[in-house]
Legacy VTK file of the C-alpha trace (Angstrom):
# vtk DataFile Version 3.0
C-alpha trace
ASCII
DATASET POLYDATA
POINTS 627 float
57.024 62.183 5.150
56.308 59.512 2.584
52.945 58.146 1.584
52.783 54.380 2.198
52.604 52.296 -0.941
50.509 49.556 0.653
47.768 49.245 3.192
49.966 47.206 5.549
51.830 50.361 6.560
48.531 51.730 7.840
47.194 48.504 9.343
50.107 48.351 11.771
48.549 51.238 13.705
45.133 49.566 14.179
44.038 49.721 17.812
41.137 48.379 19.866
39.521 51.144 21.929
35.761 50.452 22.047
34.915 53.193 24.576
36.688 56.013 22.756
34.747 58.762 20.991
37.792 59.588 18.916
41.309 58.202 18.532
44.393 59.938 17.203
47.693 58.229 16.539
50.719 60.457 16.983
53.466 59.303 14.627
56.849 61.000 14.940
55.173 63.984 16.570
52.411 64.385 13.967
48.772 63.619 14.851
46.690 61.492 12.481
42.946 61.084 13.166
41.738 57.497 12.988
38.341 56.191 11.895
36.139 53.621 13.597
36.328 50.342 11.722
32.549 49.960 11.848
32.118 53.135 9.762
33.990 51.730 6.791
32.309 49.810 3.960
32.070 46.058 4.371
34.944 44.184 2.794
37.394 47.080 2.949
39.019 46.248 6.276
42.402 44.602 6.623
44.658 43.878 9.549
43.393 43.565 13.134
40.566 46.035 12.441
38.754 43.292 10.527
37.453 42.118 13.864
35.020 45.025 13.743
33.470 46.700 16.741
35.777 48.823 18.814
38.681 48.840 16.368
40.132 52.031 14.967
42.198 52.277 11.805
43.785 54.907 9.596
41.936 56.001 6.457
43.459 55.078 3.112
44.628 58.623 2.458
46.538 58.947 5.745
49.994 60.391 5.152
52.205 58.539 7.626
55.829 57.518 7.143
56.750 53.962 6.317
59.618 52.187 8.037
60.513 52.357 11.700
58.670 55.106 13.552
57.735 56.004 17.108
54.096 56.490 17.912
51.394 56.557 20.569
47.646 57.042 20.905
45.507 59.870 22.218
42.033 58.720 23.282
39.043 61.026 23.558
36.210 59.777 25.749
32.838 61.362 26.475
31.108 60.610 29.778
27.387 61.102 30.532
26.861 62.026 26.895
23.662 63.956 26.189
23.141 64.947 29.829
23.882 68.203 31.665
26.855 66.403 33.241
28.465 65.548 29.891
32.227 65.874 29.999
35.091 65.071 27.665
38.368 63.501 28.685
41.469 63.487 26.483
44.256 61.123 27.452
47.976 61.650 27.394
49.871 59.942 24.581
49.692 56.228 25.400
51.813 53.271 24.278
50.244 50.718 21.956
48.675 47.750 23.817
50.185 45.583 21.060
53.492 47.427 20.922
56.399 45.415 19.535
59.099 47.726 20.927
59.430 50.193 23.802
62.917 51.684 23.364
62.479 54.137 26.262
60.493 51.896 28.586
56.877 50.934 29.146
55.684 54.485 29.914
56.999 56.000 26.685
56.208 55.922 22.980
55.960 52.652 21.114
58.141 51.824 18.131
57.219 49.827 15.052
59.070 46.597 14.379
58.911 44.456 11.254
59.562 40.809 12.182
59.907 39.914 8.494
63.241 41.741 8.300
65.060 38.897 10.064
66.663 36.422 7.663
65.977 33.141 9.435
68.626 30.449 9.284
66.588 27.658 10.875
65.100 26.225 7.701
66.313 22.741 8.606
64.664 22.875 12.037
61.857 20.319 12.293
60.893 21.061 15.882
61.314 19.374 19.231
58.479 17.542 20.964
57.994 17.720 24.716
57.981 13.914 24.934
61.459 12.601 25.665
62.958 16.042 26.228
64.964 17.605 29.042
64.047 21.248 29.750
66.429 23.997 30.920
64.835 27.036 32.579
66.735 30.322 32.499
66.305 34.025 33.230
67.953 36.128 30.531
69.023 38.928 32.865
70.960 36.691 35.270
72.096 33.877 32.970
75.182 35.853 31.896
77.052 38.866 33.306
75.701 41.029 30.465
72.126 39.814 30.921
71.186 39.954 27.237
69.880 37.531 24.650
72.972 37.996 22.499
75.266 37.123 25.406
73.068 34.095 26.151
73.778 32.856 22.614
77.433 32.589 23.594
76.483 30.052 26.295
74.293 27.821 24.133
77.131 25.418 23.374
77.289 24.690 27.112
73.646 23.608 26.945
74.322 21.455 23.890
77.199 19.726 25.702
74.982 19.316 28.757
72.485 17.471 26.568
69.255 19.372 27.195
66.636 19.688 24.460
64.469 22.696 25.308
65.471 26.135 26.613
62.664 27.733 28.622
62.921 31.508 29.029
61.286 33.315 31.924
58.954 36.077 30.644
60.698 38.600 28.405
57.864 41.049 27.684
58.177 44.716 28.607
58.343 45.510 32.330
58.846 48.615 34.442
62.437 49.371 35.450
65.843 48.075 34.448
65.472 44.489 35.638
62.752 42.165 36.852
61.906 38.492 37.107
59.538 39.125 34.190
56.238 38.460 35.945
55.566 42.206 36.280
55.233 42.538 32.508
52.669 44.995 31.138
53.130 44.875 27.354
52.766 41.280 26.231
53.792 41.857 22.609
57.189 43.406 23.375
60.586 41.955 24.183
62.158 44.107 26.868
64.916 46.384 25.628
67.206 45.414 28.513
67.449 41.974 26.896
68.103 43.403 23.431
64.567 43.820 22.108
62.673 41.756 19.520
65.475 41.502 16.951
67.766 39.976 19.575
65.023 37.518 20.486
64.835 36.359 16.872
68.615 35.927 16.801
68.455 33.879 19.999
65.764 31.498 18.750
67.564 31.151 15.428
70.809 30.294 17.217
69.036 27.729 19.401
67.421 26.010 16.438
70.692 25.870 14.534
72.164 24.011 17.521
69.239 21.605 17.844
67.670 23.331 20.842
63.965 24.139 21.030
62.691 27.290 22.740
59.848 27.467 25.261
58.534 30.918 26.180
57.036 31.540 29.620
53.965 33.769 29.179
51.799 35.457 31.811
48.122 35.916 30.942
46.705 35.965 34.482
47.797 39.474 35.535
49.834 42.543 34.644
52.486 44.369 36.628
51.836 47.268 39.017
53.344 50.015 36.837
53.017 50.739 33.129
49.682 49.007 32.640
47.666 51.299 30.362
45.339 48.616 29.006
42.305 49.697 31.110
42.357 53.077 29.359
41.753 51.348 26.030
39.139 48.691 26.833
37.654 46.391 29.475
40.763 44.265 29.930
39.889 43.768 33.600
36.737 42.926 35.513
35.595 43.384 39.122
37.262 41.069 41.575
40.776 40.519 42.736
43.542 37.953 42.646
46.765 37.934 44.637
48.173 40.212 41.929
45.286 42.679 41.709
42.380 43.004 39.276
41.163 39.994 37.316
41.765 39.658 33.583
38.385 39.922 31.857
38.000 36.569 30.129
34.253 36.163 30.429
32.647 39.553 31.071
31.371 42.389 28.903
33.804 43.037 26.051
35.889 39.958 26.786
35.989 38.813 23.145
38.605 41.447 22.430
40.588 40.528 25.531
40.704 36.886 24.491
41.812 37.885 20.990
44.569 39.941 22.598
45.833 36.740 24.228
45.314 34.436 21.252
46.989 36.793 18.800
49.918 37.052 21.198
50.242 33.266 21.216
50.286 33.237 17.436
52.820 36.081 17.321
55.376 34.080 19.318
54.888 31.054 17.084
54.967 32.782 13.710
57.175 35.848 14.167
59.639 34.382 16.674
59.512 30.654 15.830
59.108 29.482 19.430
58.359 25.809 19.922
56.145 25.925 22.978
54.825 27.845 25.941
54.887 27.656 29.685
51.616 29.278 30.826
51.992 30.929 34.214
49.583 30.052 37.049
46.640 29.031 34.884
44.607 28.276 38.015
44.345 32.078 38.368
42.589 32.447 34.999
38.978 33.029 36.015
36.945 31.992 32.983
33.353 30.800 33.286
32.644 30.546 29.572
31.618 27.222 28.097
34.870 27.213 26.118
37.791 28.005 28.427
40.569 30.298 27.213
43.039 27.422 27.644
41.071 25.377 25.127
41.283 28.236 22.648
45.012 28.607 23.253
45.478 24.872 22.696
43.489 24.992 19.476
45.405 28.027 18.206
48.719 26.277 18.873
47.501 23.080 17.214
46.396 25.038 14.152
49.803 26.644 13.709
51.479 23.281 14.341
49.414 21.732 11.556
50.340 24.561 9.187
54.064 24.478 9.984
54.459 20.736 10.455
56.236 21.234 13.784
55.297 19.645 17.158
54.329 22.840 19.013
53.119 22.452 22.600
51.835 24.076 25.785
52.886 23.486 29.401
50.560 24.761 32.119
51.621 25.781 35.587
48.671 24.589 37.653
48.266 23.783 41.341
44.844 22.199 40.837
46.108 18.607 40.479
43.412 18.116 37.861
44.208 15.781 34.932
41.619 17.576 32.808
44.369 20.155 32.307
46.238 17.739 30.017
43.226 15.927 28.589
42.553 16.711 24.895
39.829 19.209 24.066
37.927 16.597 22.059
37.743 14.502 25.251
36.314 17.456 27.213
39.677 18.472 28.613
41.506 21.800 28.512
43.972 20.603 25.916
47.345 21.460 27.445
50.187 19.248 26.222
51.783 19.069 29.651
51.778 20.620 33.092
54.172 21.316 35.936
54.114 18.734 38.722
54.967 20.554 41.939
54.228 17.463 44.026
57.383 15.827 42.684
59.488 18.848 43.604
58.072 18.933 47.124
58.600 15.215 47.747
62.123 15.318 46.308
63.018 18.454 48.269
61.966 16.887 51.562
63.846 13.671 50.766
67.034 15.596 49.970
66.926 18.350 52.613
64.665 17.148 55.425
62.724 20.441 55.406
59.067 19.969 56.350
57.727 23.448 57.020
54.916 25.108 55.050
53.643 23.150 52.077
56.438 20.605 52.572
54.528 19.310 55.609
52.399 17.073 53.376
55.508 15.330 52.000
57.335 14.300 55.166
58.131 10.673 54.331
59.522 8.683 51.420
56.020 7.276 51.013
55.044 10.583 49.416
57.872 10.327 46.869
56.868 6.718 46.240
53.287 7.738 45.484
54.222 10.716 43.305
56.505 8.611 41.115
53.730 6.054 40.581
50.647 8.286 40.467
51.975 11.767 39.462
49.709 13.661 41.878
50.353 13.020 45.552
47.134 14.834 46.358
44.681 13.091 44.045
41.594 13.518 46.165
43.418 13.140 49.470
43.496 15.415 52.494
46.074 18.196 52.334
47.140 19.337 55.797
48.667 22.482 54.318
45.418 23.464 52.576
43.135 22.190 55.306
40.969 20.363 52.777
40.914 17.538 50.263
42.708 18.307 47.034
43.157 16.955 43.522
41.854 14.152 41.324
43.503 10.876 40.223
45.336 10.662 36.924
43.909 8.210 34.398
47.092 6.228 33.896
45.674 4.513 30.822
45.226 7.818 28.980
47.828 10.186 30.398
51.507 9.733 29.609
54.323 10.253 32.080
56.111 12.829 29.899
53.097 15.157 30.202
54.244 16.057 33.719
57.201 18.451 33.957
59.202 18.016 37.146
62.203 19.561 38.850
64.211 19.675 42.043
64.713 23.440 41.589
63.007 26.166 39.578
62.747 29.949 39.654
59.771 29.866 42.039
61.073 27.294 44.484
64.459 29.007 44.772
63.497 32.655 44.388
60.553 32.471 46.750
62.697 31.320 49.648
63.512 34.139 52.043
67.153 34.425 50.966
66.768 32.914 47.493
69.146 30.107 48.424
69.505 27.126 46.115
69.612 23.582 47.488
73.344 23.682 46.775
73.676 26.146 49.664
72.850 23.355 52.111
73.763 20.127 50.318
77.180 18.659 49.586
78.171 17.271 46.197
77.070 13.724 47.104
73.512 14.847 47.775
73.458 17.104 44.714
74.380 14.124 42.548
71.785 12.035 44.397
69.174 14.629 43.454
70.360 14.588 39.854
69.968 10.803 39.684
66.424 11.057 41.010
65.487 13.889 38.647
66.946 12.401 35.485
65.701 8.827 35.929
62.154 9.462 37.174
59.305 8.871 34.694
58.360 12.493 34.008
59.879 15.272 31.877
62.813 16.690 33.862
63.532 20.411 34.040
66.745 22.007 35.290
67.049 25.549 36.634
70.050 27.460 35.296
73.226 26.710 37.236
71.741 23.646 38.912
73.867 21.438 36.681
77.054 22.507 38.457
75.608 23.192 41.911
75.892 26.954 41.489
76.773 28.775 44.699
75.056 31.994 43.653
71.550 32.573 45.040
68.585 33.509 42.898
66.712 36.194 44.758
63.573 38.208 44.168
64.599 41.477 42.506
62.835 44.524 41.077
63.910 47.959 39.867
60.764 50.064 40.056
61.768 53.700 39.421
58.880 54.933 41.573
60.260 55.104 45.163
56.893 54.496 46.802
56.253 51.377 44.715
59.722 50.016 45.386
59.332 50.578 49.121
55.906 48.918 49.113
57.295 45.840 47.349
60.174 45.581 49.835
57.862 45.972 52.847
55.432 43.415 51.492
58.205 40.914 50.861
59.528 41.176 54.420
56.044 40.995 55.937
55.198 37.897 53.900
58.198 35.963 55.187
57.838 37.271 58.738
54.294 35.855 58.771
55.744 32.436 57.936
58.264 32.581 60.759
61.330 33.706 58.814
63.693 36.335 60.203
62.872 39.359 58.052
66.447 40.614 58.400
67.519 37.732 56.131
65.215 38.881 53.315
67.171 40.847 50.683
65.800 44.211 49.545
64.291 43.522 46.089
65.141 47.077 45.002
68.825 46.909 45.961
71.062 46.600 42.869
73.137 44.037 44.761
70.140 41.678 44.951
70.049 41.512 41.165
73.829 41.303 40.770
74.135 38.554 43.393
71.668 36.450 41.415
73.855 36.267 38.310
75.549 32.964 37.602
79.279 32.627 38.169
80.398 30.680 35.123
83.942 30.297 36.440
82.618 27.660 38.855
81.909 25.085 36.146
85.475 23.798 36.025
86.260 23.865 39.731
86.216 21.056 42.314
82.828 19.715 43.327
81.098 21.979 40.798
82.885 20.129 37.992
81.984 16.781 39.553
78.292 17.670 39.722
78.354 18.957 36.137
79.949 15.734 34.918
77.223 13.726 36.663
74.451 15.762 35.032
76.009 15.290 31.603
76.399 11.553 32.141
72.849 11.113 33.424
71.271 13.106 30.599
73.238 11.024 28.094
72.037 7.879 29.887
68.463 9.089 29.583
68.937 9.320 25.826
70.396 5.834 25.418
68.335 3.759 27.873
64.791 3.497 26.462
63.201 2.440 29.764
64.038 5.853 31.245
61.746 7.642 28.786
59.027 5.001 28.544
55.761 6.987 28.734
53.678 4.227 30.340
52.732 4.372 34.005
52.279 0.591 33.908
56.051 0.027 33.652
56.779 1.792 36.967
57.386 -0.089 40.232
58.713 1.378 43.467
59.847 0.330 46.927
61.169 2.259 49.899
62.195 1.998 53.529
61.552 5.143 55.547
63.698 3.981 58.464
66.717 2.990 56.384
66.074 5.918 54.000
66.419 4.011 50.730
64.235 4.229 47.637
64.034 2.018 44.542
62.474 2.942 41.222
62.145 0.090 38.734
61.544 1.041 35.100
60.428 -2.209 33.481
60.922 -3.015 29.825
57.279 -4.174 29.768
54.494 -4.022 32.370
55.000 -6.718 35.000
58.480 -7.657 33.812
61.541 -7.787 36.086
63.717 -6.869 33.119
64.535 -3.212 32.790
66.416 -0.639 34.830
66.526 -0.198 38.604
67.350 3.168 40.154
68.708 2.745 43.694
68.894 5.762 46.008
70.153 6.163 49.573
68.817 9.341 51.186
70.321 8.383 54.547
73.566 9.110 56.332
74.472 5.438 56.809
75.406 2.722 54.295
72.461 0.537 53.266
71.805 -2.735 51.444
69.020 -2.222 48.934
67.107 -5.116 47.312
66.319 -4.915 43.616
65.066 -7.297 40.889
68.327 -8.396 39.290
71.485 -10.424 39.778
74.831 -9.840 41.442
76.356 -9.626 37.975
74.017 -6.904 36.751
75.505 -4.081 34.710
75.879 -0.831 36.635
75.038 1.975 34.210
75.762 4.797 36.665
77.100 4.949 40.185
77.700 7.672 42.736
80.086 6.497 45.435
81.351 2.960 46.077
78.588 0.578 44.988
78.752 -3.223 45.151
76.225 -5.885 44.153
75.591 -9.261 45.756
73.025 -12.038 45.644
69.970 -11.688 47.831
68.334 -14.381 49.942
65.132 -14.394 47.888
66.718 -14.911 44.506
67.030 -11.228 43.779
70.038 -9.021 44.331
71.305 -6.507 46.853
73.167 -3.275 46.235
75.465 -1.866 48.890
75.145 1.925 48.737
77.236 4.457 50.671
75.615 7.398 52.489
73.817 9.525 49.895
74.937 7.086 47.227
73.051 6.049 44.109
73.207 3.556 41.277
71.382 2.841 38.034
71.478 -0.886 37.284
70.423 -2.945 34.271
68.153 -5.767 35.475
LINES 1 628
627 0 1 2 3 4 5 6 7 8 9 10 11 12 13 14 15 16 17 18 19 20 21 22 23 24 25 26 27 28 29 30 31 32 33 34 35 36 37 38 39 40 41 42 43 44 45 46 47 48 49 50 51 52 53 54 55 56 57 58 59 60 61 62 63 64 65 66 67 68 69 70 71 72 73 74 75 76 77 78 79 80 81 82 83 84 85 86 87 88 89 90 91 92 93 94 95 96 97 98 99 100 101 102 103 104 105 106 107 108 109 110 111 112 113 114 115 116 117 118 119 120 121 122 123 124 125 126 127 128 129 130 131 132 133 134 135 136 137 138 139 140 141 142 143 144 145 146 147 148 149 150 151 152 153 154 155 156 157 158 159 160 161 162 163 164 165 166 167 168 169 170 171 172 173 174 175 176 177 178 179 180 181 182 183 184 185 186 187 188 189 190 191 192 193 194 195 196 197 198 199 200 201 202 203 204 205 206 207 208 209 210 211 212 213 214 215 216 217 218 219 220 221 222 223 224 225 226 227 228 229 230 231 232 233 234 235 236 237 238 239 240 241 242 243 244 245 246 247 248 249 250 251 252 253 254 255 256 257 258 259 260 261 262 263 264 265 266 267 268 269 270 271 272 273 274 275 276 277 278 279 280 281 282 283 284 285 286 287 288 289 290 291 292 293 294 295 296 297 298 299 300 301 302 303 304 305 306 307 308 309 310 311 312 313 314 315 316 317 318 319 320 321 322 323 324 325 326 327 328 329 330 331 332 333 334 335 336 337 338 339 340 341 342 343 344 345 346 347 348 349 350 351 352 353 354 355 356 357 358 359 360 361 362 363 364 365 366 367 368 369 370 371 372 373 374 375 376 377 378 379 380 381 382 383 384 385 386 387 388 389 390 391 392 393 394 395 396 397 398 399 400 401 402 403 404 405 406 407 408 409 410 411 412 413 414 415 416 417 418 419 420 421 422 423 424 425 426 427 428 429 430 431 432 433 434 435 436 437 438 439 440 441 442 443 444 445 446 447 448 449 450 451 452 453 454 455 456 457 458 459 460 461 462 463 464 465 466 467 468 469 470 471 472 473 474 475 476 477 478 479 480 481 482 483 484 485 486 487 488 489 490 491 492 493 494 495 496 497 498 499 500 501 502 503 504 505 506 507 508 509 510 511 512 513 514 515 516 517 518 519 520 521 522 523 524 525 526 527 528 529 530 531 532 533 534 535 536 537 538 539 540 541 542 543 544 545 546 547 548 549 550 551 552 553 554 555 556 557 558 559 560 561 562 563 564 565 566 567 568 569 570 571 572 573 574 575 576 577 578 579 580 581 582 583 584 585 586 587 588 589 590 591 592 593 594 595 596 597 598 599 600 601 602 603 604 605 606 607 608 609 610 611 612 613 614 615 616 617 618 619 620 621 622 623 624 625 626
């Protein structure tokens, strides 16, 4: 045992446990009594305990080892104190709510981790803004055969050659079991050991930055997973009520100040200790917060503060199904301050156009008119009736204030693939022509495009819902619930893979050998060419809604997107798409001699009767033409 030479070695064990009568931290098997922060003289507190009430810290004379150690907390609580029914409860040894490492899993001891030990090599990195970027969403565990952050580094050059700008990681915080999507996380400050732990995460971000790639971290602040959640034993992290995931996070009830700090400090940790460039905030519509200042505003302000200090363009992307532009309106204009948000309406309209599926929530998007409106207005439901919801939904975007890049769009993502009964990608039902057609739509539309790993080569592997809960009863409950959910929607439950089966996880891993074969190689080449085109043709990343014009024919199944050089001008770029099975002649504002910047299939141009031009497109063909 060595006596620490500085207070920081003691501060790292500070813990918030406002209902405890006593707290002991067990470090390498030795118990060390802690003291309530409020009992110490004013001005003597350092570390997290400076926040005061409810925090416990080690006294200055505590004899705990420096360096990397394993530890946990024992909480003593007294109930009905001072009454004949008074009773004392002593907890088992519990992991740290702010644990940085869990080498033996979320139920075991925590382990200290010093983020300052990493020698960063990204000093030349100046950041990557969301505006103008292409995002690539990936799940660490299924991106490579090894399923680790270090093995993912070996595939980064593929992403550089593809041309994407931002790598978005599904949640990496500690979860129960050997593998998981990441949305069952219970320890927000950890990086799961199955991925390599926090040191591997630093290496991954460093490697991305050295290759010119930004990193977006998907974080989940609306719920915790069903196993390994010890937070309620420490404080009032939850409040009465229920969401689809269980108890509500306590953002506005008694003791919620500490809960909000738990979130805000986590945001700052990712930015400072791991150098991430932005966040994807999961299902923010499920954050029940009735305070005058919403937690999203505080997150936005915390990110902006760090951005100002570092000089980097840090950002937030909200997943929201509210269709409310206040989400991306600045805080000083009475908005919630998110930089951007996911736009599911685009996915739904594009999916219907490409596949013809109209069940469930796709029912609202049954014609090309819906795609037409989404491309022009962002929200399809902007105060309109939603048949799927059985009510009116959404609010119009202020196209004078909002910018097109603030909406992140896709034709596939982890939710839209993984939450299908069999986890089948669109490539399971579409040929190469239609996959390229989808790529043209995605990479020329006005919003920020996002790819889901493997999409760029039309991966044949599914991406299914998988878990590895070690508790048999929990695993069985998850599997039963999954089958029942799809059966209620009319799916054959026999087609639903068992989430607990190891094969479900293994089947979801990408097959990288496909990238150089046949139609896969053709699709990959198209994605690379279109992303490069997006970089070199300024109209394709123009942020103004006023430069967008559209036309469509539902019967002939063609769609035209015109990206004007200036509002009202015929000069610019026309994107011509044939979603039908027959050749079509598509009018566009140009000439028969217009330059074709990209084509899929045999495309020919001719003069139109009205002074414009016509493009002859083959079935499922597409062209991008300079007007």
